[in-house]
C-alpha positions in Angstrom: 154.0 -35.1 131.1 153.4 -37.9 128.5 154.2 -41.4 129.5 157.3 -42.9 127.8 155.9 -46.4 128.3 154.7 -46.8 124.6 158.2 -45.7 123.4 160.0 -48.2 125.6 157.5 -51.0 124.6 158.2 -50.2 120.9 161.9 -50.1 121.5 161.8 -53.4 123.3 159.8 -54.9 120.4 162.3 -53.6 117.8 165.2 -54.8 119.9 163.7 -58.3 120.1 163.1 -58.4 116.4 166.7 -57.3 115.7 168.0 -59.9 118.1 165.7 -62.6 116.6 167.0 -61.7 113.1 170.6 -61.7 114.3 170.0 -65.0 116.0 168.4 -66.4 112.8 171.5 -65.5 110.9 173.9 -67.1 113.3 175.4 -70.2 111.7 174.6 -73.6 113.1 178.4 -74.3 113.1 181.6 -72.9 111.6 184.6 -75.1 110.8 187.8 -75.0 108.8 189.2 -77.4 106.2 192.7 -78.1 105.2 194.0 -80.8 102.8 197.1 -82.6 101.7 199.8 -81.0 103.9 202.2 -83.7 102.8 205.2 -82.5 104.9 208.5 -84.3 104.4 212.1 -83.4 104.7 212.8 -83.8 101.0 213.3 -81.7 97.9 210.3 -80.2 96.0 209.0 -82.1 93.1 206.1 -81.7 90.6 204.9 -78.5 92.3 204.9 -80.1 95.8 207.0 -78.1 98.2 207.4 -80.7 101.0 209.7 -78.9 103.4 207.7 -75.6 103.5 204.5 -77.5 104.2 205.2 -77.6 108.0 205.7 -73.8 108.2 202.6 -73.2 106.0 200.6 -75.4 108.3 201.8 -73.4 111.3 200.9 -70.1 109.5 197.5 -71.5 108.5 196.6 -72.5 112.0 197.7 -69.1 113.3 195.5 -67.5 110.7 192.6 -69.6 111.7 193.1 -68.6 115.3 191.9 -65.2 114.3 188.5 -66.6 113.3 185.8 -66.5 115.9 183.7 -69.5 116.9 185.4 -72.2 114.9 184.0 -75.5 116.2 186.9 -77.5 114.8 189.6 -77.7 112.1 189.4 -80.8 109.9 192.6 -82.0 108.0 191.4 -84.1 105.1 194.3 -86.5 104.9 197.8 -86.8 103.6 199.4 -85.1 106.6 202.9 -86.2 105.7 204.3 -87.7 102.5 204.1 -91.2 103.9 207.5 -91.6 105.3 209.0 -91.1 108.7 207.1 -91.4 112.0 208.8 -88.3 113.3 207.3 -86.2 110.5 203.8 -87.2 111.6 204.7 -86.5 115.2 205.9 -83.0 114.4 202.9 -82.1 112.3 200.4 -83.4 114.9 202.2 -81.5 117.6 201.4 -78.2 115.8 197.8 -78.7 116.6 198.5 -77.6 120.2 198.8 -74.1 118.9 195.2 -74.2 117.5 192.4 -72.5 119.4 189.9 -74.9 117.8 190.3 -78.7 118.2 192.0 -80.3 115.1 190.5 -83.5 113.7 192.0 -85.8 111.1 191.1 -88.5 108.6 193.4 -90.9 106.8 194.8 -90.3 103.3 196.7 -92.7 101.1 200.1 -91.1 102.1 199.3 -91.5 105.8 198.5 -95.2 105.2 201.7 -95.8 103.3 203.8 -95.0 106.3 201.5 -96.1 109.2 199.2 -98.9 109.9 195.5 -98.3 110.5 196.0 -99.0 114.2 198.9 -96.5 114.4 196.8 -93.8 112.8 193.8 -94.5 115.1 196.2 -93.9 118.1 197.7 -90.8 116.5 194.4 -89.3 115.6 192.9 -90.3 119.0 189.9 -92.1 117.5 188.5 -95.6 118.0 188.1 -96.1 114.2 189.1 -94.4 111.0 185.3 -94.3 110.3 183.7 -92.1 112.9 181.0 -89.4 113.4 180.3 -86.6 115.7 177.6 -83.9 116.1 178.1 -80.1 116.5 175.3 -77.5 116.4 172.7 -80.1 115.3 174.8 -81.1 112.4 176.1 -84.7 112.0 179.6 -85.0 110.6 180.6 -88.4 109.2 184.2 -89.3 108.5 185.1 -92.1 106.2 188.4 -93.8 105.2 188.3 -93.6 101.4 191.1 -96.2 101.3 189.2 -98.9 103.3 189.8 -101.3 100.4 193.0 -100.3 98.7 196.6 -101.3 98.2 197.5 -99.4 101.4 194.9 -101.2 103.5 196.2 -103.4 106.3 197.3 -106.6 104.7 196.0 -108.8 107.5 192.5 -107.5 107.0 192.0 -109.1 103.6 191.0 -105.7 102.2 194.4 -105.2 100.4 193.9 -108.5 98.6 190.3 -107.4 97.8 191.8 -104.3 96.2 194.2 -106.4 94.1 191.4 -108.6 93.0 189.2 -105.6 92.1 192.0 -104.1 90.0 192.7 -107.4 88.2 188.9 -107.8 87.5 188.9 -104.2 86.1 192.0 -104.6 83.9 192.0 -101.7 81.4 190.0 -99.3 83.6 192.3 -96.4 84.3 191.8 -96.4 88.0 194.6 -94.7 90.1 196.3 -97.5 91.9 196.8 -95.2 94.9 193.0 -94.7 95.3 190.6 -97.0 96.9 187.0 -97.7 97.8 184.7 -98.9 100.7 184.0 -102.5 101.6 180.4 -103.7 101.6 180.4 -103.5 105.5 181.6 -99.9 105.5 179.0 -98.9 102.8 176.3 -100.3 105.1 177.9 -98.4 108.0 177.7 -95.1 106.0 174.1 -95.9 104.9 173.1 -96.5 108.5 174.7 -93.3 109.7 173.0 -91.2 107.1 169.7 -92.8 107.8 170.0 -92.2 111.5 170.9 -88.6 111.0 168.0 -88.1 108.6 165.6 -89.7 111.1 166.9 -87.4 113.8 166.4 -84.3 111.7 170.1 -83.6 111.5 171.9 -81.9 108.6 174.8 -84.1 107.4 178.3 -83.4 106.2 180.7 -86.2 105.0 184.5 -85.9 105.1 186.7 -88.0 102.9 190.2 -87.9 101.6 189.2 -88.9 98.0 186.4 -87.1 96.1 183.4 -88.7 94.5 182.2 -86.2 91.9 184.2 -85.6 88.8 183.1 -82.0 88.4 184.6 -81.2 91.8 188.0 -82.2 90.5 188.6 -84.5 87.5 187.6 -88.0 86.3 190.7 -89.8 87.6 191.1 -88.7 91.2 188.0 -90.4 92.4 187.1 -93.4 94.7 186.9 -96.6 92.6 183.3 -97.0 93.7 182.3 -93.4 93.3 179.2 -94.2 91.1 177.8 -96.5 93.8 178.5 -94.1 96.6 176.9 -91.2 94.8 173.7 -93.3 94.5 174.0 -94.1 98.2 174.4 -90.4 99.1 171.3 -89.5 96.9 169.3 -91.5 99.5 170.0 -88.9 102.2 167.9 -85.8 101.7 169.6 -83.9 104.5 173.1 -84.3 103.2 174.5 -80.8 102.7 178.2 -81.2 101.8 180.8 -83.7 100.8 184.3 -82.4 101.5 187.5 -84.0 100.3 191.1 -83.4 99.3 193.5 -85.6 97.3 193.1 -83.7 94.0 195.7 -81.0 94.6 194.2 -78.3 92.3 190.9 -78.5 94.2 187.5 -78.0 92.8 183.8 -77.3 93.6 180.5 -78.4 92.1 177.0 -78.8 93.6 175.3 -82.0 92.7 171.6 -82.7 93.5 171.7 -79.9 96.1 174.8 -81.3 97.8 178.0 -79.3 97.6 181.0 -81.3 96.6 184.1 -79.4 97.5 187.7 -80.6 97.0 190.0 -78.5 99.1 193.2 -77.2 97.5 196.4 -78.9 98.7 198.6 -77.0 101.2 201.7 -78.7 99.8 201.3 -76.8 96.5 200.3 -73.5 98.0 202.5 -70.5 98.4 200.7 -69.0 101.3 198.5 -70.0 104.2 195.5 -71.8 102.6 192.2 -73.1 104.1 188.5 -73.1 103.6 186.1 -71.8 106.3 182.6 -73.2 106.2 179.6 -71.6 107.9 176.5 -73.8 107.9 173.1 -72.2 108.1 169.7 -73.8 107.9 169.3 -72.9 104.2 172.9 -72.7 102.9 176.6 -73.2 103.2 178.9 -70.2 103.0 182.5 -70.9 102.1 185.2 -68.3 102.7 188.6 -68.9 101.2 191.9 -68.1 102.8 195.0 -67.9 100.6 194.5 -70.0 97.4 190.9 -70.8 98.2 187.8 -68.9 97.0 184.5 -67.8 98.4 181.2 -69.5 97.5 177.6 -69.6 98.7 175.7 -72.8 98.2 171.9 -72.6 98.8 170.2 -76.0 99.6 167.1 -75.2 97.6 166.3 -73.4 94.3 164.1 -70.4 94.5 162.4 -68.5 91.6 164.2 -65.4 90.4 162.3 -62.1 90.1 163.8 -59.8 87.5 162.9 -56.1 87.4 163.9 -53.5 84.9 162.9 -51.0 82.3 162.4 -51.0 78.5 160.2 -48.7 76.4 156.5 -48.5 77.3 154.5 -51.5 76.0 157.6 -53.6 75.0 157.4 -57.3 75.4 160.3 -58.7 77.4 161.2 -62.4 77.2 163.8 -64.8 78.4 165.6 -67.4 76.2 163.7 -70.0 78.2 160.3 -68.7 77.0 159.0 -66.6 80.0 157.4 -63.4 78.7 155.9 -60.2 80.1 154.8 -56.8 78.9 156.3 -53.6 80.1 153.9 -51.0 81.6 153.1 -47.5 80.5 156.2 -46.3 82.2 158.4 -49.0 80.6 158.9 -50.9 83.9 158.6 -54.7 83.8 159.0 -57.7 86.1 159.6 -61.3 85.0 159.8 -64.4 87.2 162.2 -67.2 86.1 162.0 -70.6 87.7 165.7 -71.0 88.8 168.9 -69.0 89.3 171.4 -69.3 86.5 172.6 -67.6 83.2 169.9 -66.2 80.9 169.5 -63.8 78.0 166.6 -61.3 78.0 165.2 -59.8 74.8 162.9 -56.8 74.4 160.7 -56.1 71.3 158.5 -53.1 70.6 156.8 -51.4 67.7 159.1 -49.1 65.8 162.2 -50.3 67.8 165.1 -52.5 67.0 165.3 -55.7 69.1 167.4 -55.3 72.2 169.2 -58.0 74.2 170.7 -58.3 77.7 173.0 -61.3 77.2 174.8 -63.7 79.6 172.9 -62.4 82.7 173.8 -64.3 85.9 170.7 -64.2 87.9 169.6 -63.3 90.5 170.9 -59.7 90.3 170.2 -57.0 92.8 169.9 -53.9 90.5 167.2 -53.1 88.0 168.0 -54.0 84.4 167.8 -51.5 81.6 167.2 -52.1 77.9 168.8 -49.6 75.6 166.3 -49.7 72.7 166.9 -47.7 69.5 164.3 -46.6 66.9 163.7 -48.6 63.8 160.8 -47.3 61.8 158.7 -50.0 60.1 159.4 -52.7 62.6 156.3 -54.1 64.3 155.6 -56.6 67.0 153.7 -59.9 66.3 152.3 -61.4 69.5 150.4 -64.6 70.0 149.3 -67.2 72.6 149.1 -70.9 72.0 147.5 -73.7 74.0 150.8 -75.4 74.8 154.6 -75.2 74.3 155.4 -75.5 70.6 158.1 -75.4 67.9 157.3 -72.9 65.3 158.8 -72.0 61.9 158.4 -68.3 61.3 159.4 -66.3 58.3 159.5 -62.5 57.7 159.3 -62.0 53.9 160.8 -65.4 53.6 163.7 -64.9 56.0 163.7 -67.0 59.2 162.7 -65.5 62.5 164.9 -67.4 65.0 165.1 -68.0 68.7 168.2 -66.7 70.5 170.9 -68.2 72.7 172.4 -67.1 76.0 174.6 -64.6 74.2 171.7 -63.1 72.2 172.8 -64.7 69.0 170.1 -65.7 66.4 170.1 -69.5 66.9 171.2 -71.2 63.7 172.0 -67.9 62.0 175.7 -67.4 62.7 178.6 -68.1 60.5 181.0 -70.6 62.1 184.2 -69.1 63.4 186.3 -71.7 61.5 185.9 -73.0 57.9 184.5 -76.5 57.9 183.3 -76.4 61.4 180.1 -78.5 62.0 177.2 -76.1 62.0 173.5 -76.4 61.2 171.3 -73.5 60.0 168.5 -74.1 62.5 165.4 -72.1 61.5 163.1 -72.8 64.4 161.4 -70.6 67.0 160.4 -72.1 70.4 157.7 -70.9 72.6 156.3 -72.1 76.0 152.9 -70.8 74.8 153.0 -67.1 74.6 155.3 -65.5 72.0 156.3 -62.1 70.7 158.8 -61.1 67.9 159.3 -58.2 65.6 159.0 -58.2 61.8 159.0 -55.8 58.9 157.3 -57.8 56.1 154.9 -60.6 55.4 154.9 -63.1 58.4 154.1 -66.8 58.0 154.0 -69.2 60.9 153.8 -73.0 60.9 153.7 -75.3 63.9 155.3 -78.7 64.5 152.5 -81.2 64.3 152.1 -83.3 67.5 149.7 -86.1 68.4 148.5 -85.6 72.1 146.6 -88.8 72.0 149.9 -90.8 72.0 150.6 -89.4 75.5 147.1 -90.1 76.6 147.6 -93.8 75.6 150.8 -94.0 77.6 153.3 -93.6 74.7 155.8 -91.0 75.7 158.2 -89.2 73.3 161.8 -89.0 74.3 165.5 -89.2 73.5 168.5 -90.7 75.3 171.3 -89.3 73.1 171.2 -85.5 73.0 174.2 -83.3 73.7 174.0 -79.8 75.0 177.6 -78.8 74.4 179.3 -81.0 71.8 182.5 -78.9 71.8 182.2 -76.4 68.9 180.7 -73.7 71.2 179.2 -71.7 68.4 176.1 -71.1 70.5 175.9 -70.6 74.3 173.5 -72.9 76.2 172.7 -74.6 79.5 170.3 -77.1 81.0 167.6 -74.5 81.6 167.6 -73.4 78.0 167.5 -77.0 76.6 164.7 -78.0 79.0 162.5 -75.3 77.5 163.4 -76.2 73.9 162.7 -79.9 74.5 159.3 -79.2 75.9 158.5 -76.9 73.0 159.6 -79.8 70.7 157.0 -82.1 72.3 159.3 -84.3 74.3 157.9 -85.9 77.4 161.2 -87.2 78.6 164.8 -86.6 77.6 168.3 -87.4 78.7 170.7 -84.5 78.0 174.4 -85.5 77.7 177.4 -83.6 79.0 179.0 -81.2 78.7 176.0 -79.6 80.3 176.7 -75.9 79.7 179.2 -73.4 78.3 178.0 -70.4 80.3 181.1 -70.6 82.5 179.1 -70.6 85.7 179.2 -73.3 88.5 175.8 -74.9 88.5 174.0 -77.9 90.0 173.2 -79.5 86.7 171.5 -82.5 88.2 169.6 -80.4 90.7 168.4 -78.2 87.9 167.2 -81.2 85.9 165.3 -82.5 88.9 163.8 -79.1 89.6 162.7 -78.6 86.0 161.0 -82.0 85.8 157.2 -82.1 86.4 154.3 -84.4 85.8 154.4 -83.8 82.0 158.1 -83.6 81.5 161.0 -85.7 82.8 164.5 -84.4 82.4 167.6 -86.4 83.3 171.3 -86.2 82.5 173.6 -88.8 81.1 176.8 -89.3 79.1 177.5 -90.9 75.8 179.6 -93.7 77.3 181.4 -96.0 76.4 182.6 -94.0 73.5 185.4 -95.6 71.6 186.5 -96.7 68.2 184.5 -99.9 68.8 181.2 -98.1 69.3 179.3 -95.5 71.2 176.6 -96.1 73.8 173.7 -94.2 75.1 172.0 -95.0 78.4 168.9 -94.6 80.5 168.6 -95.0 84.3 172.2 -94.4 85.3 174.3 -91.4 86.3 176.7 -89.8 83.8 179.7 -92.1 83.4 183.1 -90.6 82.9 185.8 -93.0 84.1 188.5 -93.5 81.5 189.6 -96.9 80.3 191.8 -98.4 77.6 189.6 -99.9 74.9 192.5 -102.1 73.7 192.5 -103.8 77.1 188.8 -103.6 78.1 185.8 -103.8 75.8 182.8 -101.6 75.6 180.8 -104.7 76.4 182.6 -105.2 79.8 182.3 -101.5 80.7 178.7 -101.2 79.8 177.7 -104.5 81.4 179.2 -103.4 84.8 178.4 -99.7 85.0 175.1 -99.6 83.1 173.4 -103.0 82.8 174.3 -104.4 86.3 173.6 -100.9 87.8 170.0 -101.3 86.7 170.1 -99.1 83.6 169.7 -99.8 79.9 172.7 -99.6 77.5 171.7 -98.8 73.9 174.4 -98.8 71.2 173.8 -95.6 69.2 174.2 -95.0 65.5 175.6 -98.5 65.0 175.4 -98.5 61.2 176.7 -94.9 60.7 180.0 -94.8 58.9 180.9 -91.1 58.8 183.6 -89.3 60.9 186.7 -91.2 60.0 189.7 -91.3 62.4 193.0 -93.0 62.1 193.8 -96.0 64.3 196.8 -95.1 66.4 198.5 -98.5 66.2 197.9 -99.3 62.5 197.3 -95.9 60.9 194.2 -97.2 59.1 191.2 -95.0 58.8 188.1 -96.2 60.6 184.6 -94.8 61.2 184.6 -93.4 64.7 180.9 -93.9 65.2 180.0 -97.4 64.0 178.9 -100.1 66.4 181.4 -102.9 65.8 181.0 -104.9 68.9 177.3 -105.4 68.9 177.7 -109.1 68.1 179.6 -109.5 71.4 176.7 -108.1 73.3 174.1 -110.4 71.7 176.3 -113.5 71.9 177.4 -113.0 75.5 174.5 -111.2 77.3 171.5 -110.6 74.9 169.3 -109.0 77.6 171.9 -106.3 77.9 170.9 -105.0 74.5 167.1 -104.8 74.4 167.2 -102.0 71.9 169.4 -100.8 68.9 169.5 -97.3 67.6 168.8 -98.5 64.1 167.0 -95.4 62.9 169.6 -92.8 63.9 169.6 -91.7 60.3 166.6 -91.5 58.0 168.4 -92.6 54.9 168.4 -95.9 52.9 166.6 -98.5 54.9 167.6 -101.6 53.0 170.8 -102.4 55.0 169.1 -101.4 58.3 166.1 -103.6 57.8 168.1 -106.6 56.6 170.4 -106.4 59.6 167.5 -106.0 62.1 165.4 -108.8 60.6 168.4 -111.2 60.5 168.9 -110.7 64.3 165.2 -111.1 65.0 165.2 -114.3 62.9 168.0 -115.7 65.1 165.6 -115.4 68.1 166.8 -112.2 69.6 164.2 -109.7 70.9 165.5 -106.3 69.7 163.5 -103.1 69.8 164.2 -100.1 67.7 165.1 -96.5 68.6 165.9 -93.3 66.8 168.1 -90.9 68.8 168.8 -87.4 67.7 172.5 -87.0 68.6 171.6 -83.4 69.2 174.3 -80.8 69.7 172.9 -77.5 70.8 176.1 -75.6 70.4 176.3 -76.3 66.7 172.7 -75.6 65.9 171.1 -79.0 66.2 168.3 -79.5 68.8 166.7 -82.9 69.3 163.7 -82.3 66.9 165.7 -80.4 64.3 165.0 -82.9 61.5 165.9 -85.9 63.7 164.0 -88.9 65.0 162.5 -89.6 68.4 161.9 -92.7 70.5 158.5 -93.3 72.0 158.2 -95.8 74.9 155.0 -97.4 76.3 155.2 -96.8 80.0 152.7 -97.0 82.9 153.8 -93.5 84.2 156.2 -90.7 83.2 159.0 -91.7 85.7 162.5 -92.8 85.2 161.9 -96.2 86.6 158.9 -96.7 84.2 161.0 -95.6 81.2 163.8 -98.0 82.1 161.2 -100.9 82.4 159.8 -99.9 79.0 163.2 -100.2 77.3 163.9 -103.5 79.1 160.5 -104.8 77.9 161.2 -103.6 74.3 158.1 -101.3 74.3 159.4 -98.8 71.8 158.3 -97.0 68.6 160.4 -94.6 66.5 159.1 -91.4 64.9 160.4 -89.0 62.3 158.8 -85.8 61.1 155.6 -86.2 63.1 154.9 -89.8 61.9 154.1 -92.5 64.5 152.8 -96.1 64.7 151.2 -98.2 67.4 150.8 -101.9 66.6 148.9 -104.4 68.8 147.9 -108.0 68.5 145.0 -109.1 70.6 145.5 -106.1 72.9 149.3 -106.9 73.3 151.8 -104.3 72.1 155.4 -104.0 71.0 157.7 -106.1 73.0 155.1 -108.5 74.2 155.2 -112.3 73.7 152.1 -114.2 72.7 151.4 -117.9 72.5 150.2 -118.7 68.9 146.7 -120.0 69.1 145.4 -119.9 65.5 143.2 -116.9 65.0 144.5 -113.5 66.1 143.8 -109.8 65.3 146.5 -107.4 64.3 145.7 -103.6 64.4 147.8 -100.6 63.6 147.1 -97.0 64.6 149.1 -94.7 62.2 149.7 -91.0 62.8 151.0 -88.4 60.5 150.5 -84.8 59.3 147.1 -84.3 57.8 147.2 -84.6 54.0 150.5 -86.5 54.0 150.8 -89.8 52.1 152.8 -92.8 53.5 153.5 -96.4 52.7 152.8 -98.9 55.5 154.2 -102.4 55.6 153.5 -105.1 58.1 156.6 -107.5 58.3 156.5 -111.1 59.4 159.8 -112.8 59.9 161.4 -110.4 57.5 158.8 -110.8 54.7 156.0 -108.4 53.8 152.8 -109.7 55.3 150.6 -106.7 54.3 151.2 -103.4 52.5 149.1 -100.3 52.1 149.4 -96.7 50.9 147.9 -94.2 53.4 146.5 -90.7 53.0 146.0 -89.1 56.3 142.8 -87.3 57.1 142.2 -84.0 59.0 142.8 -85.6 62.4 146.1 -87.1 61.2 145.2 -90.6 62.4 144.2 -93.9 60.7 143.3 -97.3 62.1 143.9 -100.5 60.1 143.2 -104.2 61.0 144.2 -107.6 59.7 143.1 -111.0 60.8 146.0 -113.5 61.5 146.2 -117.2 61.5 149.3 -118.1 63.4 150.7 -121.3 64.8 154.4 -120.8 64.5 157.3 -119.1 66.3 157.5 -115.7 64.5 157.5 -112.0 64.9 155.5 -109.1 63.5 156.4 -105.4 63.2 155.1 -102.3 61.4 157.2 -99.8 59.4 156.1 -96.7 57.6 158.0 -94.8 54.9 157.3 -91.8 52.6 155.8 -92.9 49.3 158.5 -93.7 46.7 161.3 -93.3 49.2 163.2 -95.9 51.2 163.5 -93.6 54.2 162.1 -94.2 57.7 159.0 -92.3 58.8 158.0 -94.5 61.8 158.5 -98.1 63.0 156.8 -100.1 65.8 159.0 -102.6 67.5 158.1 -106.3 67.2 155.5 -108.4 68.9 156.6 -112.1 69.2 154.7 -115.4 68.8 156.4 -118.1 70.7 155.5 -121.7 71.4 156.8 -124.0 74.1 159.3 -125.4 71.6 161.0 -122.1 71.0 164.7 -122.3 71.6 166.4 -119.0 72.7 169.7 -118.1 71.2 172.8 -119.6 72.7 174.6 -117.5 75.3 178.4 -117.7 75.2 180.8 -116.8 78.0 182.8 -113.7 77.5 186.5 -114.4 77.7 188.6 -113.1 80.5 190.4 -111.1 77.9 189.8 -110.7 74.2 192.7 -112.0 72.2 194.4 -109.3 70.2 193.6 -110.8 66.8 189.9 -111.1 67.7 189.9 -107.5 68.9 191.5 -106.4 65.7 189.0 -108.4 63.6 186.2 -106.5 65.3 187.9 -103.2 65.1 188.6 -103.3 61.4 185.2 -104.7 60.3 183.6 -103.0 57.4 179.9 -102.0 57.5 179.1 -104.9 55.2 180.9 -107.2 57.6 179.1 -105.7 60.6 175.7 -106.7 59.2 176.9 -110.0 57.7 175.3 -113.2 59.2 178.5 -115.1 58.2 180.7 -112.7 60.2 178.3 -113.0 63.2 178.7 -116.8 63.0 182.5 -116.4 62.7 182.6 -114.4 65.9 180.3 -116.9 67.7 182.6 -119.8 66.6 185.6 -118.0 67.9 184.0 -117.4 71.3 183.0 -121.0 71.5 186.6 -122.0 70.8 187.9 -119.6 73.5 185.4 -121.1 76.0 187.0 -124.5 75.5 190.5 -123.3 76.1 191.9 -124.2 79.5 
């Protein structure tokens, strides 16, 4: 008889493996979330069913009792509608029926009817800020109304809230929201640091949300920007859960899930969110009005498998490409999950698309390809990503969007809708397309030596989704396009996608950045009738404010400049896009920068750069304006932003300018420093300039010492002619016509004899045209006797007549030295008023 020992050993091993796998899939902890119960014995109003809230809470707890292994239930504030003590007592008493312990935090309605000391006693906690650990996870509870109009009056925090709102007159903060004091911010920072040091995953509970995409841009803590930056410093933070915004919401941000739980008071059934925490993900299961969602902490590459015809080339809209085997099977690896479009091309076949694919996907994909005799594949491999212009018998061969549309080739759905007939084709190196006739391919000319010398090409004012939605795009798609267009760094402005999928836009941007490409997100903000502003170095800003009560200057100073970023007024001299002023009915340009004088007069370092070369058109006014400001003693660098709008057919390099910065490394901090130091150069249509004096470059200050040497390295397309001017204090110092050789680069030198305070810059234009090709920002000579421009105090509030004077300025007045002096005189007079 054979021994059964090997069988039992194998069975035991299999059982141990199964048990290990089962153990590995057990969550670290499971808990439930409820928000905004708001029970009160009062009639329903504005969708809030106050009386039924108590019964719904009872039903929700009963439903949660059916869930196994719940560690606790967290009620995210607003237990009652802020009134009677007996209402709170009744609601808290219902927790006795819960199998899992019920925990609470304070909402604004709770604090309206109870003191902080009373709530601590009712919640059985020593403090409204507290933390606890379950299953190796650290849970941190904050009082989002620490500084608010419902804070305890004796603490001084209520007065601090009143002072804050007075100082931010015109910002449309909800008066029933609040923020954290400096002491509580430090408490939170310490708790997160301790948890991270202990190797604990972290979850934060709050009544009020922080991230606008998890709700809206109004129902947020007043200091949400500062707190988001604080949370970014905790790599083990997994979730931030809040209530307050009754409709709820959900959005991952930098690999942290921000979840706003739907209000029970507006629900029609038992409603809660059950969270299971694993080592690699959060799983949310919705009860009632809530929905399911899985949030992975890290991004993983996506492997796509499928079938086309044998030998077909299969490519993604982001540039990845593979060739199908003899049996038609293919596999393609994409760097991140998300929405993509796949395209297949093959000899003798019509192009085929699989649009709006949400990946990963379990099943194999199948291309349905139909015969088209005469169509052939053109395949090539380049040494780097590139922007190509391809024609097939003179007709453009275009790239494609997420929906499989030829990018730039559609007819807009509405007459008069903004649309650009983009003709470009982008590749990450390898490419394949089909054609029927004569094919011609040209490549966007780039100058790799600029990067080697520390000059990095970028843009800080480029929209993904402007609002027309003619084409479908997302962050992944634009990241590929920008690299093909030769950008080293870029800030893409919201909205960040129109693929209708919840995505971690910031996490995607971080994941797609690498040593040769830096991708960040921002917002064109402030954006009012007084001007529009781009930024580098700060998070996207969305908080609404009334521009008739608070100026762009004040908003940009606090939330960009003082936050460590750089604010750059964009398209300041552009006068298109007319809108009617609501108060007067007068037509005004929506895009002009009317309040630039305020910035320079009140805080000149806040505006190190002006987007002077947003348009390539007539330079005379632009140069006159720039030179007049430089001659006043201001140090102002130049930029050229694209104002790209992917969804209308305009990508950053589609006939637009770019801004190069001289930085010691391709990092966000280095780019911010470069702008602050005025180390910029603008480029249009592959032209570029680098100017130096005695080894110093744009933005530098030199002590005049007699003899100096000025040199210019000029770059352009081989065979192209250009006109180069060296400007000194607004006058032509030297001028030369250039013809670029095969390497596209020329070096020119001039001796200088300089003893005075002055500035030099270089500017290049096409021959016979007064249009920008490239410009190098100034280098400054300054003696000890140089007197910087006067800095005037900004008034507590701009008088209405001065505000209107600025609002209704014409373009000629915007660039007029006399009007600049008029505004300065008015500010001086205001400073003298009691």
